[in-house]
N, CA, C and O of each residue as an XYZ file, in Angstrom:
756
protein
N      -1.988    -12.725     -0.253
C      -3.302    -12.638      0.373
C      -3.850    -11.582     -0.218
O      -5.080    -11.612     -0.269
N      -3.273    -10.574     -0.722
C      -3.815     -9.395     -1.389
C      -4.542     -9.731     -2.838
O      -5.507     -9.051     -3.186
N      -4.082    -10.723     -3.607
C      -4.828    -11.287     -4.728
C      -6.212    -11.745     -4.248
O      -7.192    -11.557     -4.969
N      -6.313    -12.295     -3.140
C      -7.617    -12.928     -2.636
C      -8.618    -11.958     -2.339
O      -9.824    -12.061     -2.565
N      -7.839    -10.737     -1.661
C      -8.703     -9.507     -1.197
C      -9.137     -8.732     -2.462
O     -10.204     -8.119     -2.484
N      -8.270     -8.770     -3.543
C      -8.606     -8.057     -4.604
C      -9.762     -8.781     -5.298
O     -10.620     -8.062     -5.812
N      -9.906    -10.163     -5.385
C     -10.868    -10.920     -6.004
C     -12.313    -10.587     -5.212
O     -13.328    -10.365     -5.873
N     -12.325    -10.570     -3.804
C     -13.446    -10.550     -3.078
C     -13.875     -8.997     -3.206
O     -15.085     -8.771     -3.205
N     -13.075     -8.020     -3.304
C     -13.666     -6.716     -3.307
C     -14.182     -6.518     -4.841
O     -15.233     -5.902     -5.018
N     -13.595     -6.934     -5.735
C     -14.130     -6.914     -7.052
C     -15.411     -7.607     -7.225
O     -16.398     -7.056     -7.712
N     -15.381     -8.905     -6.792
C     -16.827     -9.457     -6.723
C     -17.940     -8.949     -6.052
O     -19.086     -9.051     -6.489
N     -17.596     -8.330     -4.858
C     -18.513     -7.591     -4.184
C     -19.143     -6.347     -4.816
O     -20.340     -6.061     -4.776
N     -18.111     -5.609     -5.437
C     -18.430     -4.373     -6.126
C     -19.255     -4.851     -7.431
O     -20.206     -4.187     -7.843
N     -18.932     -5.763     -7.906
C     -19.850     -6.217     -9.065
C     -21.227     -6.583     -8.796
O     -22.157     -6.217     -9.514
N     -21.377     -7.409     -7.610
C     -22.823     -7.663     -7.263
C     -23.578     -6.351     -6.573
O     -24.804     -6.253     -6.626
N     -22.819     -5.434     -5.977
C     -23.619     -4.214     -5.580
C     -23.959     -3.574     -6.871
O     -25.148     -3.306     -7.046
N     -23.196     -3.314     -7.708
C     -23.585     -2.758     -9.092
C     -24.799     -3.422     -9.894
O     -25.707     -2.792    -10.436
N     -24.664     -4.658     -9.871
C     -25.895     -5.554    -10.376
C     -26.995     -5.509     -9.554
O     -28.040     -5.536    -10.204
N     -27.176     -5.440     -8.140
C     -28.293     -5.388     -7.478
C     -28.856     -3.956     -7.552
O     -29.956     -3.777     -7.030
N     -28.198     -2.854     -8.171
C     -28.743     -1.634     -8.052
C     -29.286     -1.703     -9.417
O     -30.057     -0.765     -9.617
N     -29.158     -2.444    -10.367
C     -29.837     -2.735    -11.901
C     -29.201     -1.546    -12.722
O     -29.880     -0.937    -13.550
N     -28.083     -1.277    -12.512
C     -27.176     -0.287    -13.246
C     -26.953     -0.814    -14.658
O     -27.071     -2.029    -14.822
N     -26.637     -0.025    -15.718
C     -26.285     -0.235    -17.009
C     -25.182     -1.105    -17.092
O     -24.417     -1.286    -16.144
N     -25.067     -1.667    -18.227
C     -23.747     -2.633    -18.611
C     -22.757     -1.371    -18.811
O     -21.593     -1.579    -18.471
N     -23.033     -0.234    -19.263
C     -22.120      0.737    -19.601
C     -21.434      1.194    -18.333
O     -20.212      1.177    -18.184
N     -22.300      1.599    -17.440
C     -21.639      1.926    -16.069
C     -20.755      0.878    -15.428
O     -19.674      1.107    -14.884
N     -21.421     -0.457    -15.574
C     -20.597     -1.499    -15.021
C     -19.133     -1.680    -15.741
O     -18.131     -2.014    -15.110
N     -19.147     -1.447    -16.977
C     -17.892     -1.532    -17.763
C     -16.733     -0.368    -17.404
O     -15.507     -0.473    -17.402
N     -17.562      0.738    -17.113
C     -16.882      2.109    -16.686
C     -16.267      1.883    -15.397
O     -15.137      2.330    -15.203
N     -16.953      1.159    -14.377
C     -16.545      0.963    -13.140
C     -15.182      0.330    -13.238
O     -14.161      0.888    -12.836
N     -15.218     -1.007    -13.860
C     -13.995     -1.916    -13.737
C     -12.981     -1.153    -14.453
O     -11.836     -1.213    -14.005
N     -13.243     -0.311    -15.684
C     -11.999      0.249    -16.227
C     -11.298      1.420    -15.116
O     -10.111      1.728    -15.006
N     -12.434      1.910    -14.390
C     -11.699      2.862    -13.465
C     -11.102      2.109    -12.318
O     -10.219      2.748    -11.747
N     -11.359      0.870    -11.806
C     -10.546      0.074    -10.989
C      -9.249     -0.189    -11.601
O      -8.199      0.018    -10.993
N      -9.296     -0.623    -12.743
C      -8.024     -0.759    -13.695
C      -7.120      0.248    -13.664
O      -5.913      0.111    -13.462
N      -7.715      1.285    -13.870
C      -6.847      2.614    -14.061
C      -6.341      3.059    -12.578
O      -5.164      3.343    -12.357
N      -7.273      3.085    -11.673
C      -6.690      3.269    -10.359
C      -5.505      2.406     -9.582
O      -4.782      2.755     -8.649
N      -5.565      1.246    -10.253
C      -4.655      0.193     -9.763
C      -3.366      0.018    -10.449
O      -2.395     -0.658    -10.108
N      -3.549      0.766    -11.491
C      -2.211      0.609    -12.640
C      -1.239      1.622    -12.108
O      -1.544      2.522    -11.326
N      -0.159      1.421    -12.552
C       1.158      2.450    -12.321
C       1.240      3.378    -13.365
O       1.048      3.036    -14.532
N       1.534      4.634    -13.009
C       1.589      5.532    -14.095
C       2.916      5.462    -14.904
O       3.935      5.011    -14.382
N       2.888      5.934    -16.242
C       4.319      5.753    -17.038
C       5.191      6.968    -16.738
O       6.201      7.038    -17.438
N       5.013      7.933    -15.849
C       5.765      8.943    -15.638
C       6.766      8.975    -14.553
O       7.151     10.023    -14.036
N       7.178      7.786    -14.221
C       8.106      7.504    -13.213
C       9.574      8.074    -13.530
O      10.325      7.689    -14.425
N       9.794      9.040    -12.624
C      11.216     10.000    -13.135
C      12.162      9.728    -11.940
O      11.751      9.381    -10.832
N      13.403      9.906    -12.244
C      14.385     10.087    -11.163
C      14.120     10.898     -9.930
O      14.019     12.124     -9.965
N      14.020     10.235     -8.921
C      13.821     11.009     -7.628
C      12.376     10.687     -7.186
O      11.911     11.187     -6.162
N      11.702      9.880     -7.938
C      10.190      9.589     -7.365
C      10.503      8.512     -6.329
O      11.505      7.800     -6.265
N       9.390      8.543     -5.499
C       9.368      7.607     -4.408
C       8.687      6.414     -4.671
O       7.483      6.484     -4.921
N       9.299      5.246     -4.657
C       8.783      4.025     -4.845
C       8.923      2.899     -3.842
O       9.514      3.045     -2.772
N       8.339      1.740     -4.244
C       8.396      0.628     -3.273
C       9.325     -0.415     -4.160
O       9.296     -0.432     -5.391
N      10.186     -1.315     -3.324
C      10.696     -2.342     -4.287
C      10.438     -3.703     -3.402
O      10.186     -3.705     -2.197
N      10.550     -4.851     -4.238
C      10.587     -5.914     -3.533
C      11.708     -6.190     -2.528
O      12.735     -5.526     -2.669
N      11.651     -7.018     -1.602
C      12.850     -7.528     -0.837
C      12.550     -8.995     -0.323
O      11.475     -9.192      0.242
N      13.323     -9.887     -0.470
C      13.117    -11.068     -0.011
C      12.708    -11.384      1.456
O      11.935    -12.260      1.843
N      13.364    -10.522      2.143
C      13.340    -10.738      3.811
C      12.155     -9.893      4.219
O      11.393    -10.362      5.065
N      11.892     -8.570      3.656
C      10.994     -7.540      4.207
C       9.734     -7.366      3.472
O       8.804     -6.661      3.864
N       9.756     -8.071      2.348
C       8.389     -7.836      1.715
C       8.418     -6.759      0.793
O       8.527     -7.036     -0.401
N       8.334     -5.530      1.166
C       8.511     -4.242      0.423
C       9.162     -3.345      1.266
O       8.959     -3.335      2.480
N      10.101     -2.426      0.575
C      10.890     -1.508      0.975
C      10.605     -0.269      0.340
O      10.307     -0.334     -0.853
N      10.645      1.263      1.090
C      10.581      2.225      0.495
C      11.756      2.648     -0.050
O      12.806      2.389      0.538
N      11.757      3.340     -1.217
C      12.975      3.703     -1.816
C      12.719      4.919     -2.486
O      11.609      5.451     -2.444
N      13.854      5.477     -3.212
C      13.983      6.536     -3.996
C      14.508      6.228     -5.415
O      15.472      5.475     -5.552
N      13.943      6.748     -6.385
C      14.453      6.227     -7.720
C      15.671      7.002     -8.034
O      15.611      8.225     -7.911
N      16.806      6.425     -8.438
C      18.058      7.279     -8.952
C      18.235      7.239    -10.310
O      18.640      8.207    -10.952
N      17.892      5.937    -10.893
C      18.173      6.010    -12.481
C      17.186      4.782    -13.009
O      16.780      3.906    -12.244
N      16.892      4.832    -14.270
C      15.860      4.046    -14.657
C      16.436      3.582    -16.323
O      16.875      4.433    -17.096
N      16.354      2.330    -16.627
C      16.602      1.964    -18.138
C      15.295      0.968    -18.407
O      14.453      0.702    -17.549
N      15.299      0.548    -19.569
C      14.250     -0.229    -19.970
C      13.991     -1.370    -19.263
O      12.818     -1.682    -19.058
N      15.099     -2.203    -18.761
C      14.987     -3.286    -17.987
C      15.082     -3.342    -16.687
O      14.489     -4.214    -16.053
N      15.940     -2.301    -16.034
C      16.249     -2.221    -14.603
C      16.340     -0.657    -13.977
O      16.609      0.374    -14.593
N      16.074     -0.800    -12.761
C      16.203      0.491    -11.969
C      17.155      0.689    -10.864
O      17.032     -0.272    -10.105
N      17.944      1.414    -10.486
C      18.712      1.802     -9.590
C      17.935      2.767     -8.444
O      17.461      3.874     -8.697
N      17.910      2.117     -7.162
C      17.165      2.769     -6.199
C      17.936      3.037     -4.893
O      18.762      2.188     -4.556
N      17.787      3.939     -4.255
C      18.195      4.178     -2.980
C      17.339      3.986     -1.844
O      16.294      4.630     -1.761
N      17.696      3.126     -0.922
C      16.537      2.697      0.164
C      16.381      3.834      1.092
O      17.342      4.475      1.519
N      15.232      4.055      1.374
C      14.901      5.219      2.161
C      14.656      4.797      3.691
O      14.534      3.620      4.031
N      14.601      5.781      4.493
C      14.698      5.573      5.941
C      12.996      5.113      6.338
O      12.115      5.425      5.537
N      12.757      4.601      7.213
C      11.359      4.255      7.540
C      11.165      5.190      8.779
O      12.115      5.341      9.548
N       9.910      5.857      9.018
C       9.486      6.439      9.857
C       9.733      5.875     11.109
O       9.613      4.650     11.084
N      10.085      6.414     12.369
C      10.183      5.665     13.630
C       9.022      4.760     14.099
O       9.126      3.669     14.661
N       7.905      5.418     13.762
C       6.606      4.893     14.080
C       6.470      3.480     13.386
O       6.013      2.510     13.990
N       6.882      3.434     12.125
C       6.795      2.164     11.667
C       7.853      1.108     11.765
O       7.590     -0.082     11.594
N       9.238      1.626     12.085
C      10.397      0.839     12.065
C      10.360     -0.242     13.054
O      10.942     -1.263     12.688
N       9.824     -0.273     14.212
C       9.874     -1.529     15.050
C       8.966     -2.713     14.499
O       9.086     -3.855     14.943
N       8.075     -2.386     13.533
C       7.149     -3.692     13.032
C       6.855     -3.424     11.662
O       5.682     -3.650     11.364
N       7.694     -2.946     10.612
C       7.239     -2.577      9.268
C       7.469     -3.807      8.483
O       7.498     -3.627      7.265
N       7.636     -4.994      8.892
C       7.863     -6.228      8.288
C       6.509     -6.727      7.498
O       5.536     -7.170      8.108
N       6.561     -6.606      6.126
C       5.410     -7.251      5.471
C       5.741     -8.523      4.771
O       5.139     -8.884      3.759
N       6.678     -9.176      5.308
C       7.031    -10.632      4.605
C       6.192    -11.547      5.530
O       5.737    -11.269      6.639
N       6.080    -12.775      4.785
C       5.664    -13.778      5.430
C       6.598    -14.578      6.271
O       7.302    -15.472      5.801
N       6.586    -14.227      7.551
C       7.870    -15.044      8.209
C       7.236    -15.296      9.720
O       6.479    -14.438     10.172
N       7.480    -16.219     10.326
C       7.142    -16.446     11.711
C       8.196    -16.097     12.621
O       7.905    -15.942     13.807
N       9.429    -15.946     12.216
C      10.571    -15.656     13.025
C      11.038    -14.226     12.822
O      11.758    -13.962     11.860
N      10.677    -13.334     13.647
C      11.007    -11.893     13.501
C      12.805    -11.589     13.589
O      13.421    -10.675     13.041
N      13.321    -12.635     14.424
C      14.571    -12.505     14.483
C      15.615    -12.582     13.192
O      16.720    -12.047     13.108
N      14.964    -13.370     12.254
C      15.622    -13.525     10.897
C      15.493    -12.125     10.183
O      16.427    -11.851      9.430
N      14.516    -11.229     10.297
C      14.279    -10.120      9.459
C      15.060     -8.888     10.056
O      14.835     -8.320     11.125
N      15.905     -8.643      9.241
C      16.536     -7.324      9.714
C      15.753     -5.893      9.854
O      14.706     -5.755      9.222
N      16.190     -4.941     10.583
C      15.657     -3.813     10.864
C      15.490     -2.987      9.766
O      16.526     -2.951      9.102
N      14.440     -2.191      9.229
C      14.595     -1.305      8.383
C      15.672     -0.164      8.270
O      16.226      0.286      7.267
N      15.796      0.152      9.527
C      16.811      1.120      9.788
C      18.372      0.581      9.332
O      19.366      1.301      9.231
N      18.307     -0.731      9.114
C      19.639     -1.287      8.335
C      19.909     -0.945      6.996
O      21.051     -1.003      6.540
N      18.963     -0.603      6.357
C      19.189     -0.264      5.048
C      19.242      1.105      4.303
O      19.613      1.175      3.131
N      18.766      2.440      5.198
C      18.672      3.626      4.567
C      20.160      4.029      3.926
O      21.223      4.007      4.548
N      19.981      4.384      2.597
C      21.191      4.982      1.729
C      21.674      3.753      0.923
O      22.260      3.996     -0.131
N      21.493      2.411      1.305
C      21.716      1.660      0.414
C      21.421      1.558     -1.017
O      20.195      1.503     -1.107
N      21.834      1.517     -1.914
C      21.674      1.546     -3.418
C      21.433      0.138     -3.675
O      22.206     -0.702     -3.214
N      20.378     -0.205     -4.405
C      19.972     -1.503     -5.315
C      19.762     -1.380     -6.646
O      19.489     -0.261     -7.082
N      19.845     -2.448     -7.489
C      19.506     -2.416     -8.843
C      18.511     -3.592     -8.938
O      18.878     -4.758     -8.798
N      17.374     -3.273     -9.155
C      16.302     -4.240     -9.511
C      15.853     -4.246    -11.033
O      15.941     -3.290    -11.804
N      15.363     -5.484    -11.311
C      14.823     -5.777    -12.468
C      13.262     -5.397    -12.760
O      12.337     -5.960    -12.174
N      13.109     -4.529    -13.590
C      11.703     -4.285    -13.832
C      10.786     -5.315    -14.133
O       9.607     -5.209    -13.795
N      11.272     -6.429    -14.814
C      10.474     -7.668    -15.097
C       9.897     -8.337    -13.845
O       8.992     -9.156    -14.000
N      10.293     -8.089    -12.767
C       9.813     -8.576    -11.345
C       8.595     -7.721    -10.905
O       8.042     -7.993     -9.840
N       8.207     -6.820    -11.589
C       6.855     -5.855    -11.227
C       5.845     -5.886    -12.224
O       6.152     -5.943    -13.414
N       4.632     -5.851    -11.829
C       3.607     -5.772    -12.541
C       3.674     -4.600    -13.699
O       3.982     -3.466    -13.334
N       3.433     -4.815    -14.881
C       3.460     -3.908    -15.946
C       5.143     -3.400    -16.200
O       5.415     -2.520    -17.017
N       5.975     -3.956    -15.543
C       7.457     -3.667    -15.630
C       7.659     -2.132    -15.031
O       8.494     -1.357    -15.497
N       6.863     -1.840    -14.041
C       6.940     -0.474    -13.387
C       6.824     -0.492    -11.906
O       5.921     -1.049    -11.282
N       7.909      0.228    -11.359
C       7.783      0.122     -9.828
C       6.887      0.874     -9.273
O       6.690      2.031     -9.643
N       6.171      0.240     -8.217
C       4.927      0.969     -7.559
C       5.234      2.103     -6.843
O       6.068      2.015     -5.942
N       4.575      3.403     -7.148
C       4.829      4.550     -6.648
C       4.351      4.579     -5.112
O       3.386      3.883     -4.799
N       4.928      5.279     -4.254
C       4.574      5.839     -2.824
C       3.539      6.914     -2.803
O       3.310      7.761     -3.666
N       3.017      6.737     -1.765
C       1.899      7.990     -1.766
C       2.671      8.835     -0.654
O       2.803      8.376      0.480
N       3.116      9.938     -0.970
C       3.865     10.710     -0.209
C       3.512     12.218     -0.470
O       2.940     12.576     -1.500
N       3.889     13.076      0.528
C       3.413     14.466      0.422
C       4.759     15.034     -0.100
O       5.737     14.329     -0.346
N       4.703     16.517     -0.259
C       5.729     17.159     -0.889
C       6.913     17.055     -0.158
O       7.946     17.185     -0.815
N       7.043     16.800      1.359
C       8.259     16.677      1.608
C       8.619     15.171      1.746
O       9.502     14.853      2.543
N       8.008     14.276      1.044
C       8.280     12.882      1.065
C       7.904     12.007      2.090
O       8.442     10.903      2.169
N       6.942     12.407      2.981
C       6.418     11.910      4.204
C       5.550     11.095      3.806
O       4.903     11.650      2.917
N       5.082      9.769      4.043
C       4.184      8.772      3.849
C       2.699      9.473      4.208
O       2.483     10.079      5.258
N       1.766      9.283      3.188
C       0.414      9.869      3.415
C      -0.502      8.872      3.890
O      -0.656      7.981      3.056
N      -1.202      8.707      5.005
C      -2.113      7.673      5.414
C      -3.432      8.282      5.263
O      -3.646      9.486      5.399
N      -4.360      7.345      4.961
C      -5.822      7.948      4.717
C      -6.834      7.085      5.307
O      -6.562      5.886      5.380
N      -8.108      7.552      5.797
C      -9.069      6.786      6.281
C      -9.623      5.801      5.437
O      -9.879      4.635      5.741
N      -9.824      6.486      4.115
C     -10.406      5.485      2.986
C      -9.467      5.212      1.863
O      -9.197      6.151      1.115
N      -8.985      4.149      1.672
C      -7.893      3.805      0.530
C      -8.191      4.024     -0.570
O      -7.282      3.960     -1.398
N      -9.482      4.347     -1.009
C      -9.947      4.695     -2.320
C      -9.397      6.276     -2.761
O      -9.378      6.776     -3.886
N      -8.961      6.864     -1.450
C      -8.377      7.894     -1.755
C      -6.720      8.226     -1.979
O      -6.177      9.322     -2.116
N      -6.181      6.990     -1.964
C      -4.691      6.998     -2.162
C      -4.556      7.293     -3.501
O      -5.413      6.881     -4.283
N      -3.496      8.024     -3.941
C      -3.415      8.457     -5.389
C      -2.944      7.078     -6.220
O      -3.281      6.764     -7.362
N      -2.058      6.347     -5.297
C      -1.680      5.105     -5.921
C      -1.960      3.869     -5.109
O      -1.431      3.675     -4.014
N      -2.877      2.972     -5.726
C      -3.620      1.878     -5.028
C      -3.032      0.510     -5.473
O      -3.393     -0.017     -6.525
N      -2.163     -0.020     -4.683
C      -1.532     -1.321     -5.022
C      -1.057     -2.175     -3.670
O      -1.163     -1.698     -2.541
N      -0.592     -3.321     -3.901
C      -0.084     -4.020     -2.638
C       0.724     -3.266     -1.635
O       0.313     -3.194     -0.477
N       1.625     -2.809     -1.924
C       2.496     -2.157     -0.833
C       1.962     -0.679     -0.281
O       2.353     -0.223      0.794
N       1.110     -0.052     -1.066
C       0.384      0.934     -0.627
C      -0.753      0.716      0.374
O      -1.077      1.491      1.273
N      -1.269     -0.382      0.094
C      -2.327     -0.786      1.009
C      -1.678     -1.265      2.243
O      -2.223     -0.941      3.298
N      -0.605     -1.983      2.292
C       0.044     -2.535      3.579
C       0.639     -1.377      4.256
O       0.457     -1.330      5.473
N       1.382     -0.339      3.655
C       1.854      0.623      4.343
C       0.860      1.660      4.882
O       1.167      2.255      5.915
N      -0.147      1.892      4.356
C      -1.399      2.519      4.722
C      -1.844      1.995      5.870
O      -2.020      2.699      6.865
N      -2.089      0.605      5.848
C      -2.747     -0.164      7.274
C      -1.781     -0.130      8.338
O      -2.241     -0.114      9.479
N      -0.385     -0.114      8.175
C       0.550     -0.049      9.266
C       0.845      1.301      9.517
O       1.559      1.490     10.502
N       0.493      2.261      8.905
C       0.656      3.850      9.326
C      -0.477      4.073     10.412
O      -0.370      4.578     11.529
N      -1.713      3.499      9.705
C      -2.819      3.797     10.870
C      -2.852      2.961     12.124
O      -3.483      3.280     13.132
N      -2.070      1.781     11.980
C      -1.983      0.885     13.094
C      -1.047      1.492     14.213
O      -1.242      1.427     15.427
N       0.207      2.208     13.436
C       1.108      2.826     14.497
C       0.226      3.974     15.196
O       0.446      4.246     16.376
N      -0.661      4.571     14.553
C      -1.414      5.794     15.176
C      -2.565      5.290     16.118
O      -3.288      6.087     16.716
N      -2.692      4.009     16.216
C      -3.626      3.392     17.051
C      -5.044      3.565     16.428
O      -6.017      3.697     17.171
N      -5.164      3.567     15.143
C      -6.517      3.702     14.490
C      -6.829      2.273     13.493
O      -6.543      2.058     12.315
N      -7.513      1.453     14.482
C      -7.657      0.129     13.905
C      -8.604     -0.068     12.525
O      -8.497     -1.051     11.792
N      -9.334      0.785     12.350
C     -10.324      0.653     11.255
C     -10.037      1.591      9.942
O      -9.940      2.813     10.051
N      -9.928      1.002      8.868
C      -9.661      1.696      7.562
C     -10.678      1.187      6.693
O     -10.966     -0.010      6.669
N     -11.272      2.115      5.927
C     -12.170      1.779      4.704
C     -11.548      1.698      3.382
O     -10.563      2.354      3.043
N     -12.193      0.839      2.640
C     -11.939      0.850      1.105
C     -13.413      0.828      0.594
O     -14.062     -0.198      0.388
N     -13.821      2.038      0.429
C     -15.221      2.196      0.051
C     -16.255      1.988      1.053
O     -16.372      2.727      2.030
N     -17.030      0.955      0.814
C     -18.052      0.444      1.931
C     -17.366     -0.682      2.596
O     -18.011     -1.083      3.565
N     -16.326     -1.286      2.398
C     -15.871     -2.340      3.002
C     -14.860     -1.658      4.187
O     -13.987     -0.823      3.946
N     -15.165     -2.174      5.424
C     -14.137     -1.925      6.475
C     -13.061     -2.812      6.885
O     -13.449     -3.935      7.210
N     -11.770     -2.597      6.958
C     -10.762     -3.409      7.427
C     -10.100     -3.017      8.804
O      -9.498     -1.971      9.047
N     -10.317     -3.986      9.580
C      -9.962     -3.971     10.926
C      -8.521     -4.652     11.251
O      -8.276     -5.823     10.962
N      -7.603     -3.784     11.883
C      -6.329     -4.427     12.251
C      -6.150     -4.348     13.613
O      -6.052     -3.280     14.217
N      -6.093     -5.700     14.238
C      -6.027     -5.861     15.672
C      -5.209     -5.039     16.385
O      -4.043     -5.278     16.071
N      -5.304     -4.058     17.316
C      -4.301     -3.436     17.818
C      -3.628     -3.974     19.129
O      -2.821     -3.388     19.850
N      -4.207     -5.351     19.272
C      -3.676     -5.995     20.661
C      -3.507     -5.307     21.912
O      -2.669     -5.679     22.733
N      -4.309     -4.260     22.105
C      -4.516     -3.521     23.128
C      -5.871     -2.727     23.287
O      -6.574     -2.480     22.306
N      -6.191     -2.355     24.511
C      -7.531     -1.438     24.569
C      -7.063     -0.100     24.140
O      -5.993      0.440     24.421
N      -8.003      0.332     23.441
C      -8.013      1.902     22.936
C      -8.965      2.626     23.731
O     -10.120      2.423     23.358
N      -8.842      3.466     24.781
C      -9.563      4.265     25.561
C     -10.426      5.230     24.549
O      -9.953      5.915     23.642
N     -11.544      5.140     24.854
C     -12.479      5.926     24.109
C     -12.988      5.561     22.726
O     -13.823      6.276     22.170
N     -12.542      4.552     22.205
C     -12.765      3.991     20.937
C     -14.436      3.606     21.025
O     -15.195      3.993     20.138
N     -14.798      3.009     21.890
C     -16.334      2.757     21.982
C     -17.056      3.343     23.007
O     -17.942      2.762     23.634
N     -16.639      4.655     23.217
C     -17.310      5.280     24.290
C     -18.820      5.934     23.622
O     -19.150      5.894     22.437
N     -19.481      6.444     24.598
C     -20.863      6.909     24.078
C     -20.797      8.097     23.254
O     -21.677      8.336     22.427
N     -19.715      8.918     23.454
C     -19.486     10.083     22.399
C     -19.173      9.676     21.106
O     -19.681     10.178     20.103
N     -18.295      8.719     21.100
C     -17.943      8.069     19.735
C     -19.025      7.461     19.164
O     -19.204      7.634     17.959
N     -19.868      6.705     19.863
C     -20.991      6.102     19.221
C     -21.985      7.114     18.637
O     -22.723      6.759     17.718
N     -22.029      8.215     19.074
C     -23.110      9.542     18.489
C     -22.448      9.756     17.319
O     -22.841     10.621     16.536
């Protein structure tokens, strides 16, 4: 699904730039910036907060223990309680088949870097204490990739904030409940 979203966002941004009549130079700069923003840095070091692929969970938060040219050893991180009950990002219709993220903390895994874009593990957006950072505009994320988008949306959903921006685009996640004051007169002003 993210690949489709990327294509729509890129096409939309391209049309907006062309409609503004901006130069080809700026147009090229914009897309190089998008590629830079979405690429992973080369300075992934031991202790870095990363995401790893998991066949049942989609993406798991982890901490890098060691790294070679072809593989990495990671330690699965605990998931904040606010995300633990529904932190699944895998494509499944049977939640009973999916284990809880609290089943994994402390588990070490060896992952093949060839399974990841650019042969690099995607970095997590964490503060100095290692806590997940969530933002209102995903353009403000230091690392912008599929797991960062999913975890940011999930964190905001857990905080009962259904709307998240990506530049001029608004992403709405259905809270499946009424949020008092969300559409009040004071909010509208």
